C-alpha positions in Angstrom: 109.0 68.2 -290.6 111.1 69.8 -293.3 109.7 72.6 -295.5 111.3 74.3 -298.5 109.8 76.9 -300.8 110.7 78.3 -304.2 109.5 81.2 -306.3 107.6 81.3 -309.5 108.9 83.4 -312.4 107.9 86.0 -315.0 109.4 86.4 -318.4 109.5 90.2 -318.8 110.8 90.2 -322.4 111.8 87.7 -325.1 109.2 85.0 -325.2 109.4 82.7 -328.2 112.3 84.7 -329.7 114.6 83.0 -327.2 113.8 79.6 -328.8 115.7 80.9 -331.9 118.6 82.4 -329.9 117.4 85.9 -329.1 117.8 87.4 -325.7 115.1 87.0 -323.1 114.9 88.6 -319.6 113.2 86.8 -316.7 113.0 87.2 -312.9 111.8 85.3 -309.8 108.6 86.6 -308.2 107.3 86.7 -304.7 104.6 84.1 -305.3 106.0 80.8 -304.1 105.3 77.1 -303.9 106.3 75.2 -300.7 106.8 71.5 -300.1 106.7 69.9 -296.6 108.0 66.4 -295.8 107.5 64.4 -292.7 107.8 60.8 -291.7 104.8 58.6 -292.2 105.4 54.9 -291.6 103.8 52.5 -294.0 103.2 54.5 -297.1 104.0 57.5 -299.3 101.2 60.1 -299.3 101.1 63.4 -301.3 98.4 65.9 -300.5 97.4 69.6 -301.1 94.5 72.0 -300.7 96.1 74.5 -303.0 97.6 74.6 -306.5 94.5 76.6 -307.6 93.0 73.1 -308.0 90.5 71.2 -305.8 92.2 69.6 -302.8 93.4 66.1 -303.2 95.3 63.3 -301.6 97.1 60.4 -303.3 98.7 57.4 -301.6 101.5 56.5 -304.0 102.2 53.1 -302.4 98.6 51.7 -302.6 97.6 53.8 -305.6 94.5 55.0 -304.0 93.2 58.3 -305.5 91.2 60.8 -303.6 90.6 63.1 -306.6 90.6 62.7 -310.3 93.2 65.5 -310.7 95.7 63.9 -308.4 97.7 62.0 -310.9 98.5 65.1 -313.1 99.2 67.4 -310.2 101.5 65.1 -308.3 103.7 63.8 -311.2 106.5 66.2 -310.3 106.6 65.2 -306.7 106.5 61.5 -307.8 109.6 62.1 -310.0 111.5 63.6 -307.0 110.5 60.9 -304.7 111.6 58.2 -307.1 114.9 60.0 -307.6 115.7 59.9 -303.9 114.2 56.5 -303.2 112.0 58.2 -300.6 109.5 56.0 -298.7 107.5 56.1 -295.5 106.9 59.9 -295.9 104.0 62.3 -296.2 104.6 65.2 -298.7 102.4 68.3 -298.7 102.3 70.9 -301.5 101.1 74.5 -301.0 101.3 77.0 -303.9 100.0 80.5 -304.7 101.0 79.9 -308.4 98.3 79.0 -310.9 99.1 75.9 -312.9 99.6 76.1 -316.7 99.7 79.9 -316.6 103.3 80.6 -317.6 104.5 81.5 -314.1 106.8 78.5 -313.5 104.6 76.6 -311.1 105.9 73.1 -312.0 109.5 74.3 -311.7 108.9 75.9 -308.3 107.3 72.7 -307.1 110.2 70.5 -308.3 112.9 72.8 -306.9 111.2 73.0 -303.6 110.6 69.3 -303.5 114.3 68.5 -304.3 115.5 70.7 -301.4 112.9 69.5 -298.9 113.2 65.8 -299.6 117.0 65.8 -299.9 117.2 67.8 -296.6 114.8 65.5 -294.8 117.1 62.6 -295.8 120.1 64.4 -294.4 121.7 65.4 -297.8 123.1 68.9 -298.4 122.9 69.9 -302.1 124.5 73.0 -303.5 122.3 75.4 -305.5 124.0 74.2 -308.7 123.1 70.6 -307.9 119.5 71.6 -307.1 119.2 73.5 -310.4 120.7 70.8 -312.5 118.7 67.9 -310.9 115.4 69.9 -310.9 115.8 70.7 -314.6 116.5 67.1 -315.5 113.4 65.9 -313.5 111.1 68.5 -314.9 112.4 67.7 -318.4 111.7 64.0 -317.9 108.2 64.6 -316.7 107.5 67.0 -319.6 109.0 64.7 -322.2 111.9 67.0 -323.1 109.9 70.3 -323.1 111.1 72.0 -320.0 113.4 75.0 -320.1 116.4 75.4 -317.7 115.3 79.0 -317.2 112.3 78.2 -314.9 114.2 75.8 -312.6 117.2 78.2 -312.6 115.1 81.1 -311.5 113.3 79.0 -308.9 116.7 77.9 -307.5 118.8 81.1 -307.6 116.1 83.8 -307.7 116.9 87.3 -308.8 117.0 88.0 -312.6 118.4 86.0 -315.5 119.5 86.9 -319.0 118.7 84.0 -321.3 120.3 83.5 -324.7 122.8 80.9 -325.7 123.8 80.9 -322.1 121.9 81.7 -318.8 123.6 84.6 -316.9 122.5 86.3 -313.6 121.7 90.0 -313.7 122.1 92.4 -310.8 118.9 94.5 -311.2 116.6 96.2 -308.7 113.1 94.8 -307.8 110.3 95.7 -310.2 106.7 95.9 -309.1 104.1 94.5 -311.5 100.5 93.5 -311.6 99.7 90.1 -313.2 96.4 89.4 -314.8 95.5 85.6 -315.0 92.9 84.8 -317.7 91.9 81.6 -316.0 92.6 79.9 -319.3 95.3 77.3 -319.2 97.8 77.2 -322.0 100.1 74.6 -323.7 103.6 75.9 -324.0 104.4 73.0 -326.4 101.5 73.8 -328.8 102.2 77.6 -328.8 105.9 77.0 -329.5 105.1 74.5 -332.2 102.7 76.9 -333.8 105.2 79.8 -333.9 108.0 77.6 -335.2 105.6 76.4 -338.0 105.0 80.0 -338.9 108.7 80.7 -338.9 109.3 77.9 -341.4 106.6 79.4 -343.6 107.8 83.0 -343.4 111.4 82.9 -342.2 112.3 86.3 -343.4 109.4 87.9 -341.5 109.5 85.9 -338.2 113.3 86.2 -338.0 112.9 90.0 -338.1 110.3 89.9 -335.4 112.5 87.7 -333.2 115.5 90.0 -333.8 113.3 93.0 -332.7 112.2 91.1 -329.6 115.8 90.3 -328.6 116.7 94.0 -329.1 114.0 94.9 -326.7 115.4 92.6 -324.0 118.8 94.1 -324.4 117.5 97.7 -324.3 115.4 97.0 -321.1 118.4 96.1 -318.9 119.8 99.7 -318.5 116.2 101.0 -318.2 115.6 98.6 -315.2 118.9 99.7 -313.6 117.6 103.4 -313.9 114.1 102.4 -312.8 112.8 104.1 -316.0 109.4 102.6 -315.9 107.9 104.8 -318.5 110.3 103.6 -321.3 110.1 100.0 -319.9 106.3 100.3 -320.4 106.8 101.5 -324.0 109.0 98.4 -324.6 106.3 96.2 -323.1 103.7 97.6 -325.4 106.0 97.1 -328.5 106.8 93.5 -327.4 103.2 92.7 -327.0 102.4 93.9 -330.5 105.2 91.6 -331.8 103.8 88.6 -329.9 100.3 89.3 -331.3 101.9 89.4 -334.8 103.2 85.8 -334.4 99.8 84.6 -333.3 100.2 83.9 -329.5 97.6 86.5 -328.4 94.1 85.4 -327.4 90.9 87.4 -326.8 91.1 86.9 -323.1 94.8 88.0 -322.8 94.4 91.0 -325.1 91.3 92.3 -323.4 93.3 92.3 -320.1 96.3 94.0 -321.8 94.1 96.8 -323.3 92.0 97.2 -320.1 95.3 97.6 -318.2 96.5 100.4 -320.6 93.1 102.1 -320.6 91.2 102.3 -317.4 94.0 100.7 -315.5 96.4 103.5 -316.4 99.3 101.1 -316.8 102.6 102.4 -318.1 102.8 99.3 -320.3 101.3 95.8 -320.5 102.0 92.6 -322.4 101.6 88.9 -322.6 104.0 86.9 -320.4 105.0 83.4 -321.3 104.0 81.3 -324.2 100.6 83.0 -324.8 97.4 81.4 -325.9 96.1 81.7 -322.4 97.8 82.1 -319.1 98.8 85.5 -317.9 99.7 89.1 -318.9 101.7 91.6 -316.9 101.5 95.4 -316.5 103.6 98.2 -314.8 101.3 100.3 -312.6 101.0 103.9 -313.5 101.4 107.0 -311.2 98.0 106.3 -309.6 99.3 102.9 -308.3 98.1 99.3 -308.4 94.4 99.8 -307.5 93.1 101.1 -310.8 95.0 98.4 -312.7 93.7 95.7 -310.4 90.1 96.9 -310.8 90.5 97.2 -314.6 91.8 93.6 -314.9 89.1 92.2 -312.7 86.4 94.1 -314.6 87.8 92.7 -317.8 87.3 89.1 -316.5 90.9 88.5 -315.3 92.2 87.4 -311.9 94.6 90.2 -310.8 97.4 90.1 -308.2 100.4 92.3 -307.4 103.9 90.8 -307.4 107.5 91.9 -307.4 110.3 90.6 -309.6 113.8 90.0 -308.5 113.0 87.8 -305.4 114.9 85.2 -303.3 115.3 81.8 -304.7 114.7 78.4 -303.0 115.1 78.4 -299.3 114.6 76.0 -296.4 111.7 77.4 -294.4 111.6 75.0 -291.5 113.4 71.9 -290.3 112.3 70.0 -287.2 
């Protein structure tokens, strides 16, 4: 059996503005997806009990479905299997990342699958090759929507500065608490909504995007200095700007304001495209527990995580 895992990601600053060329800042987190491959003569089977979905099993060769959610959840693995011409194998997916939450779950699965399946076949791909292939496959599955940021973070780990180019950043780990609304979001629809608003009010939205990009740039030295108080202030400002362009939701904003209030967070904001998905917060001096309790009481699903983590890795080969 060959097993590989890859991390999810958090966009700390720069959502939506990055689409128009402003700077964004993202990092790999310690929540991971893993893909295991072993020989199975006579068929190709993909299974999972995780993915924050009901367990399923799908035989790709016979087309037999064991769950109505199988086709959607396995489409990324199917793309990797076709790319490598894999057959007579069983592939298992395990993930601590919620789907459609803005945490890069699909990119982590694709990257882990590329490494696991290629290694199982005896190939040795460089990280650059894994990132490029994973991005191409995710983009094909998502019909051109995928960003190279997610697959790059899943491959290389650490932090990335995203603008006209993607550049690695040497920054220390950052502890956060994530609040998941349980409401899936559509990145495509949220991006289209914001871009439509930009066409209607270009002089306003361009100014907001410029401000968001400035926040991303100002955050980097603060992270080096571990100045969490000022980072929190920037998060609060960035959240307000994201609300101004219409990507907040009642569920998200209730978690944000609960985090800043009873949760005693230094700062809190939407992460990702918005409209659902997740928010993030920096724990205050009293630590994670008040923040986790506040998010849970506000109806969210909280979990602690750390940014700046290791990228894709081979866990086991036998």
